C-alpha positions in Angstrom: -58.9 -106.8 -119.4 -59.9 -107.0 -123.1 -59.6 -110.8 -123.2 -63.0 -111.3 -125.0 -61.5 -109.6 -128.0 -58.9 -112.3 -128.6 -59.0 -113.5 -132.2 -58.1 -117.1 -131.2 -57.6 -118.6 -127.8 -58.5 -117.3 -124.4 -56.0 -114.5 -124.2 -54.8 -112.0 -126.8 -51.5 -112.7 -128.5 -50.7 -109.0 -128.7 -50.0 -106.9 -125.6 -51.6 -103.8 -127.2 -54.9 -105.7 -126.9 -54.3 -106.4 -123.2 -53.0 -103.0 -122.1 -52.6 -100.3 -124.7 -49.3 -98.3 -124.6 -51.3 -95.1 -124.7 -53.3 -96.2 -121.7 -50.2 -97.0 -119.7 -48.7 -93.7 -120.8 -51.7 -91.9 -119.4 -51.9 -94.1 -116.2 -48.3 -93.3 -115.3 -48.7 -89.6 -116.3 -45.8 -89.8 -118.8 -45.4 -87.6 -121.9 -47.1 -88.9 -125.0 -45.3 -91.6 -127.0 -42.7 -92.4 -124.3 -43.8 -96.0 -123.7 -43.2 -99.0 -125.9 -44.2 -102.6 -125.5 -42.8 -106.0 -126.5 -45.0 -109.0 -126.8 -43.5 -112.4 -126.2 -45.7 -115.5 -126.8 -45.1 -118.4 -124.4 -45.8 -122.0 -125.1 -48.4 -124.4 -123.7 -47.3 -126.4 -120.7 -49.4 -129.5 -120.5 -47.8 -130.7 -117.3 -49.5 -127.9 -115.4 -52.5 -127.5 -117.7 -51.4 -124.2 -119.2 -52.7 -123.7 -122.7 -51.4 -120.1 -123.5 -49.1 -117.5 -122.2 -48.1 -114.0 -123.2 -45.5 -111.7 -121.6 -45.7 -107.9 -122.1 -42.7 -105.8 -121.3 -43.5 -102.1 -121.2 -40.4 -99.8 -121.3 -39.7 -96.1 -121.6 -38.5 -94.6 -124.9 -37.8 -91.3 -123.2 -34.5 -89.7 -124.2 -31.5 -90.0 -122.0 -30.4 -92.5 -119.4 -34.0 -93.6 -118.7 -34.4 -95.0 -122.3 -35.2 -98.7 -122.2 -35.9 -98.7 -118.5 -38.7 -101.1 -117.5 -42.0 -99.6 -116.5 -44.2 -102.7 -116.1 -44.1 -106.4 -116.9 -47.4 -108.2 -117.4 -47.7 -111.9 -117.7 -51.1 -113.5 -118.7 -51.8 -117.2 -118.9 -54.8 -119.4 -119.6 -55.3 -122.9 -118.2 -57.5 -125.9 -119.0 -59.5 -125.5 -115.8 -59.9 -123.0 -112.9 -58.4 -125.6 -110.6 -55.2 -125.9 -112.8 -54.9 -122.1 -112.9 -55.3 -121.9 -109.1 -52.7 -124.6 -108.4 -50.1 -123.1 -110.7 -50.9 -119.6 -109.4 -50.4 -120.7 -105.8 -47.2 -122.5 -106.6 -45.8 -119.5 -108.4 -46.9 -117.0 -105.7 -45.4 -119.2 -102.9 -41.9 -119.2 -104.4 -41.7 -115.4 -104.8 -39.3 -113.6 -102.4 -40.6 -110.8 -100.4 -43.4 -109.8 -98.1 -46.7 -111.5 -99.1 -50.2 -110.1 -98.6 -53.3 -111.9 -99.7 -55.6 -109.4 -101.4 -58.9 -110.9 -102.8 -60.2 -108.7 -105.6 -63.9 -109.5 -105.8 -64.1 -113.2 -106.6 -60.5 -113.3 -107.8 -57.6 -114.4 -105.7 -54.6 -112.1 -105.5 -51.2 -111.9 -103.8 -49.2 -108.8 -103.5 -45.4 -109.4 -103.0 -43.3 -106.4 -102.0 -39.6 -106.7 -102.2 -36.6 -104.5 -102.7 -36.8 -103.0 -106.1 -40.3 -103.9 -107.1 -43.8 -105.0 -106.3 -45.5 -108.0 -107.8 -49.3 -108.5 -108.0 -50.5 -111.9 -109.0 -54.2 -112.6 -109.7 -56.1 -115.7 -110.5 -59.7 -115.7 -111.9 -61.3 -118.8 -113.3 -58.9 -120.4 -115.7 -56.7 -117.4 -116.1 -53.8 -115.7 -114.3 -52.3 -112.3 -114.6 -49.1 -111.1 -112.9 -48.0 -107.5 -112.9 -44.4 -106.5 -111.9 -43.9 -102.8 -111.2 -40.3 -101.7 -110.5 -39.9 -99.4 -107.5 -38.2 -96.5 -109.3 -38.9 -92.9 -110.1 -40.8 -92.5 -113.4 -38.9 -90.7 -116.2 -39.7 -87.0 -116.7 
């Protein structure tokens, strides 16, 4: 992730700085300029040690009935300490419905949750968490 490039804070406040639309377009093999993103800034949550949060919703702008359909949701958050991040990550992962698989990624912890209609990958690394939600649907043409 491009987190070191954040102007202020631990995570970027603009989704284009986390995962560029053009990169997701290429990753999913979609025609140029058919993905759009909406950045939503969250608030700090002192009760769990969260200092920042951003939600990125990537959707298709392809013409026809697929227009506006979700392609990927990305949630990124920063916490005061690695322990606070780990505790909240575990709490959130445990309440997700579906089949859970622990998937360590290097020194990061990860949980893959597969359920009807989508797959969720939640990762914790140091004082940060990232959750990716990928709908289980055919990609637009």
